[in-house]
Structure formats: C-alpha cells, structure tokens
C-alpha positions as a LaTeX table, in Angstrom:
\begin{tabular}{lrrr}
\hline
Residue & $x$ (\AA) & $y$ (\AA) & $z$ (\AA) \\
\hline
Met1 & $-23.83$ & 2.09 & $-29.79$ \\
Asn2 & $-22.34$ & $-0.81$ & $-31.75$ \\
Asp3 & $-20.50$ & $-3.79$ & $-30.24$ \\
Ala4 & $-17.06$ & $-2.51$ & $-31.25$ \\
Leu5 & $-17.57$ & 0.77 & $-29.42$ \\
Lys6 & $-18.97$ & $-1.04$ & $-26.36$ \\
Ser7 & $-15.91$ & $-3.31$ & $-26.26$ \\
Leu8 & $-13.49$ & $-0.39$ & $-26.53$ \\
Arg9 & $-15.32$ & 1.53 & $-23.82$ \\
Gln10 & $-15.14$ & $-1.51$ & $-21.52$ \\
Met11 & $-11.42$ & $-1.87$ & $-22.25$ \\
Asn12 & $-10.86$ & 1.82 & $-21.54$ \\
Lys13 & $-12.82$ & 1.62 & $-18.29$ \\
Ala14 & $-10.81$ & $-1.43$ & $-17.18$ \\
Asn15 & $-7.55$ & 0.37 & $-18.07$ \\
Lys16 & $-8.52$ & 3.41 & $-15.99$ \\
Leu17 & $-9.49$ & 1.26 & $-13.01$ \\
Val18 & $-6.21$ & $-0.67$ & $-13.22$ \\
Arg19 & $-4.24$ & 2.61 & $-13.26$ \\
Phe20 & $-6.22$ & 3.85 & $-10.23$ \\
Ala21 & $-5.57$ & 0.54 & $-8.44$ \\
Phe22 & $-1.83$ & 0.97 & $-9.01$ \\
Lys23 & $-2.01$ & 4.52 & $-7.65$ \\
Lys24 & $-3.97$ & 3.36 & $-4.61$ \\
Phe25 & $-2.15$ & 0.12 & $-3.81$ \\
Gly26 & 1.17 & 0.28 & $-5.66$ \\
Pro27 & 4.47 & 1.88 & $-4.67$ \\
Lys28 & 4.72 & 5.64 & $-4.81$ \\
Ser29 & 6.64 & 7.21 & $-7.68$ \\
Tyr30 & 7.13 & 4.01 & $-9.64$ \\
Lys31 & 6.37 & 5.27 & $-13.13$ \\
Arg32 & 7.67 & 8.82 & $-12.91$ \\
Gly33 & 10.72 & 10.63 & $-11.70$ \\
Gln34 & 13.10 & 8.83 & $-9.40$ \\
Gly35 & 10.94 & 5.71 & $-9.28$ \\
Ala36 & 11.15 & 5.31 & $-13.05$ \\
Leu37 & 14.88 & 6.11 & $-13.00$ \\
Leu38 & 15.59 & 3.47 & $-10.34$ \\
Gln39 & 13.56 & 0.85 & $-12.24$ \\
Ala40 & 15.42 & 1.60 & $-15.48$ \\
Leu41 & 18.76 & 1.28 & $-13.67$ \\
Leu42 & 17.66 & $-1.96$ & $-12.04$ \\
Asp43 & 17.40 & $-3.38$ & $-15.57$ \\
His44 & 20.41 & $-1.54$ & $-17.01$ \\
Asp45 & 22.71 & $-0.32$ & $-14.23$ \\
Gly46 & 25.44 & 2.02 & $-15.40$ \\
Ala47 & 23.32 & 3.32 & $-18.28$ \\
Thr48 & 24.45 & 6.50 & $-19.99$ \\
Gln49 & 22.51 & 9.73 & $-20.01$ \\
Arg50 & 21.57 & 9.12 & $-23.65$ \\
Glu51 & 20.31 & 5.60 & $-22.93$ \\
Leu52 & 18.22 & 6.83 & $-20.00$ \\
Val53 & 16.72 & 9.69 & $-22.03$ \\
Asp54 & 15.60 & 7.12 & $-24.63$ \\
Glu55 & 14.42 & 4.58 & $-22.06$ \\
Leu56 & 12.43 & 7.04 & $-19.95$ \\
Gly57 & 11.21 & 9.27 & $-22.78$ \\
Val58 & 12.27 & 12.49 & $-21.06$ \\
Ser59 & 14.47 & 15.41 & $-22.03$ \\
Arg60 & 18.09 & 15.67 & $-20.88$ \\
Gly61 & 17.09 & 18.52 & $-18.57$ \\
Val62 & 14.34 & 16.52 & $-16.87$ \\
Leu63 & 16.70 & 13.55 & $-16.50$ \\
Lys64 & 19.41 & 15.79 & $-15.03$ \\
Asp65 & 17.03 & 17.11 & $-12.36$ \\
Cys66 & 15.85 & 13.60 & $-11.54$ \\
Val67 & 19.42 & 12.27 & $-11.30$ \\
Lys68 & 20.44 & 15.19 & $-9.04$ \\
Lys69 & 17.60 & 14.37 & $-6.63$ \\
Ala70 & 18.52 & 10.68 & $-6.66$ \\
Val71 & 22.18 & 11.56 & $-5.96$ \\
Arg72 & 21.13 & 13.77 & $-3.02$ \\
Arg73 & 19.09 & 10.89 & $-1.59$ \\
Gly74 & 22.02 & 8.53 & $-1.99$ \\
Tyr75 & 20.28 & 6.30 & $-4.56$ \\
Val76 & 22.70 & 6.76 & $-7.48$ \\
Val77 & 26.18 & 7.95 & $-8.36$ \\
Ile78 & 27.27 & 9.70 & $-11.54$ \\
Gly79 & 30.29 & 8.46 & $-13.45$ \\
Asp80 & 32.27 & 9.33 & $-16.57$ \\
Ala81 & 31.19 & 7.74 & $-19.83$ \\
Glu82 & 33.46 & 6.79 & $-22.72$ \\
Ala83 & 31.56 & 9.05 & $-25.13$ \\
Ala84 & 31.88 & 12.81 & $-24.90$ \\
Lys85 & 29.11 & 14.99 & $-23.47$ \\
Thr86 & 27.40 & 12.20 & $-21.52$ \\
Tyr87 & 27.69 & 10.43 & $-18.19$ \\
Thr88 & 26.73 & 7.14 & $-16.59$ \\
Val89 & 24.33 & 6.61 & $-13.72$ \\
Thr90 & 24.82 & 3.69 & $-11.34$ \\
Leu91 & 22.69 & 2.50 & $-8.43$ \\
Thr92 & 24.14 & 2.60 & $-4.92$ \\
Asp93 & 23.36 & $-0.27$ & $-2.55$ \\
Glu94 & 20.58 & 1.84 & $-1.02$ \\
Gly95 & 19.22 & 2.73 & $-4.46$ \\
Arg96 & 19.18 & $-0.93$ & $-5.49$ \\
Glu97 & 17.38 & $-1.86$ & $-2.26$ \\
Val98 & 14.71 & 0.81 & $-2.84$ \\
Ala99 & 14.30 & $-0.20$ & $-6.51$ \\
Val100 & 13.94 & $-3.90$ & $-5.68$ \\
Lys101 & 11.42 & $-3.12$ & $-2.92$ \\
Arg102 & 9.35 & $-0.96$ & $-5.28$ \\
Arg103 & 9.46 & $-3.54$ & $-8.06$ \\
Lys104 & 8.25 & $-6.27$ & $-5.69$ \\
Ala105 & 5.41 & $-4.02$ & $-4.51$ \\
His106 & 4.49 & $-3.24$ & $-8.13$ \\
Glu107 & 4.53 & $-6.93$ & $-9.07$ \\
Lys108 & 2.37 & $-7.79$ & $-6.04$ \\
Thr109 & $-0.17$ & $-5.13$ & $-7.03$ \\
Ala110 & $-0.25$ & $-6.48$ & $-10.59$ \\
Glu111 & $-0.79$ & $-10.02$ & $-9.29$ \\
Glu112 & $-3.63$ & $-8.85$ & $-7.03$ \\
Ile113 & $-5.34$ & $-7.02$ & $-9.89$ \\
Leu114 & $-5.14$ & $-10.03$ & $-12.21$ \\
Ser115 & $-5.94$ & $-12.60$ & $-9.51$ \\
Val116 & $-9.56$ & $-12.64$ & $-10.72$ \\
Leu117 & $-8.37$ & $-14.21$ & $-14.00$ \\
Thr118 & $-7.33$ & $-17.82$ & $-14.49$ \\
Pro119 & $-3.90$ & $-18.38$ & $-16.06$ \\
Glu120 & $-5.70$ & $-19.24$ & $-19.32$ \\
Glu121 & $-7.74$ & $-16.02$ & $-19.19$ \\
Gln122 & $-4.59$ & $-14.00$ & $-18.52$ \\
Ala123 & $-2.91$ & $-15.64$ & $-21.53$ \\
Gln124 & $-5.98$ & $-14.79$ & $-23.66$ \\
Leu125 & $-5.89$ & $-11.19$ & $-22.40$ \\
Asp126 & $-2.19$ & $-10.94$ & $-23.28$ \\
Ala127 & $-2.80$ & $-12.38$ & $-26.76$ \\
Leu128 & $-5.78$ & $-10.11$ & $-27.46$ \\
Thr129 & $-4.09$ & $-6.93$ & $-26.27$ \\
Glu130 & $-0.93$ & $-7.77$ & $-28.25$ \\
Lys131 & $-3.08$ & $-8.33$ & $-31.34$ \\
Leu132 & $-4.67$ & $-4.88$ & $-30.88$ \\
Ile133 & $-1.27$ & $-3.25$ & $-30.28$ \\
Val134 & 0.20 & $-4.77$ & $-33.45$ \\
Ala135 & $-2.88$ & $-3.77$ & $-35.48$ \\
Met136 & $-2.69$ & $-0.15$ & $-34.26$ \\
Lys137 & 1.05 & 0.07 & $-34.95$ \\
Asp138 & 0.44 & $-1.34$ & $-38.44$ \\
Lys139 & $-2.04$ & 1.52 & $-38.96$ \\
Gly140 & 0.58 & 4.06 & $-37.88$ \\
Val141 & $-0.83$ & 4.75 & $-34.41$ \\
Ser142 & 1.89 & 5.14 & $-31.81$ \\
Cys143 & 2.33 & 6.03 & $-28.15$ \\
Lys144 & 5.51 & 7.95 & $-28.95$ \\
Gly145 & 5.30 & 11.56 & $-27.83$ \\
Lys146 & 2.42 & 11.01 & $-25.42$ \\
Gly147 & 2.50 & 12.21 & $-21.87$ \\
Arg148 & 3.41 & 15.51 & $-20.34$ \\
Lys149 & 5.22 & 16.85 & $-23.38$ \\
Val150 & 2.05 & 16.92 & $-25.48$ \\
His151 & 0.02 & 18.64 & $-22.79$ \\
Arg152 & 1.06 & 22.03 & $-24.09$ \\
Lys153 & $-1.43$ & 24.81 & $-23.60$ \\
Gly154 & $-3.97$ & 24.80 & $-26.39$ \\
His155 & $-2.73$ & 21.55 & $-27.96$ \\
Phe156 & $-5.93$ & 19.58 & $-27.54$ \\
Lys157 & $-8.20$ & 22.40 & $-28.63$ \\
Lys158 & $-5.96$ & 23.14 & $-31.63$ \\
His159 & $-6.02$ & 19.51 & $-32.79$ \\
Gly160 & $-9.63$ & 18.79 & $-31.87$ \\
His161 & $-9.01$ & 16.48 & $-28.93$ \\
Ala162 & $-11.47$ & 16.51 & $-26.07$ \\
His163 & $-8.86$ & 15.32 & $-23.55$ \\
Gly164 & $-6.34$ & 12.54 & $-23.00$ \\
Glu165 & $-3.38$ & 11.38 & $-25.02$ \\
Cys166 & $-2.84$ & 12.22 & $-28.64$ \\
Thr167 & $-1.99$ & 9.25 & $-30.81$ \\
His168 & $-3.12$ & 10.62 & $-34.12$ \\
Val169 & $-0.95$ & 10.04 & $-37.16$ \\
His170 & $-2.42$ & 13.09 & $-38.86$ \\
His171 & $-0.14$ & 15.54 & $-37.08$ \\
His172 & 3.20 & 15.32 & $-35.35$ \\
His173 & 4.40 & 16.69 & $-32.04$ \\
His174 & 7.68 & 18.45 & $-31.68$ \\
Ala175 & 9.11 & 18.41 & $-28.18$ \\
\hline
\end{tabular}
C-alpha cells in the first residue's frame, strides 16, 4: 500500500470516528429531519419552501412531511409567501429555543472532538481539508446527489460501487 492510500484510509477512519462521536455525544436529530430544518431556520428564519428544499437537499414532499411534524410539535409556523405555489416557514419561540440548544450541544461536541489539536493544528487541518475539497471539485467530483436519494435498490451494484456514497463524475443520478 502506498503512502497516498495510507493517508486517505487514515482520513476516512478519522471521519467515521468523528461521525460516530457526534452520534454518541451530540444532539439527537441534528443533521436530519426536524433537527436539520430547525438549524436551517436558525440561520434563515422565514425561509421559503424552495429555499429550504435547496438548503436541506430534500424533495418538496420530504420537506412537507418534516414541516408538518415540526408544526405539530409547536416548533414552526407556516406562512404565505409572495411567490405563488410556495410558503414560508418561521420558528416559534419554542422552536428557536430547541434549535439554539441543539446548536450549542453540537458545537460543544465539535470542540471536545478537536480538543486534542492545538489551534495551529486545527488551522492546518482546515487548510489541508479545504485544499483537498477544492482539488476534488476542480476534478469534477461533487457531493451533490449523495445521501438517501442515491441509495436506490441496485444502484451500487449497477454502477460498481461496493458501498457508501457515489461521487463519480462518470454517471449522473436523477432524483
């Protein structure tokens, strides 16, 4: 195994462990569903359906179900938008409180994970990962379309993937 492959395997292992740490120590439902919706609204309260679909990378139907649940829990209210065929979603006081609490818990978990690094090491990590991200994007590799939507039955076998996300530029996914 060459040094490049060893480095990428180490990076992948670290990424998996960080994700598991967030699942174990972080707030529940932060990245998906209502947790993701509340976080998006914390940054852009009163966003339209279209803006939230783009921000969260979900279909209108998935967003609608998520918003309905959040309305039932008293976290958000739905309003009329200026554009036709869309609506706005706004946090209630309770929704804002839950979102802020979850964000603080998420930030605390992130700080605990990175506490083993000095500020200089964290800056180096940021610079190196950004350099890799830019290089991959320049080569046409993207995270767009990853996630649940590409986990269609037979997708990975059809395209020769063992498992995991598909980021190949050789074929395109149609949601």
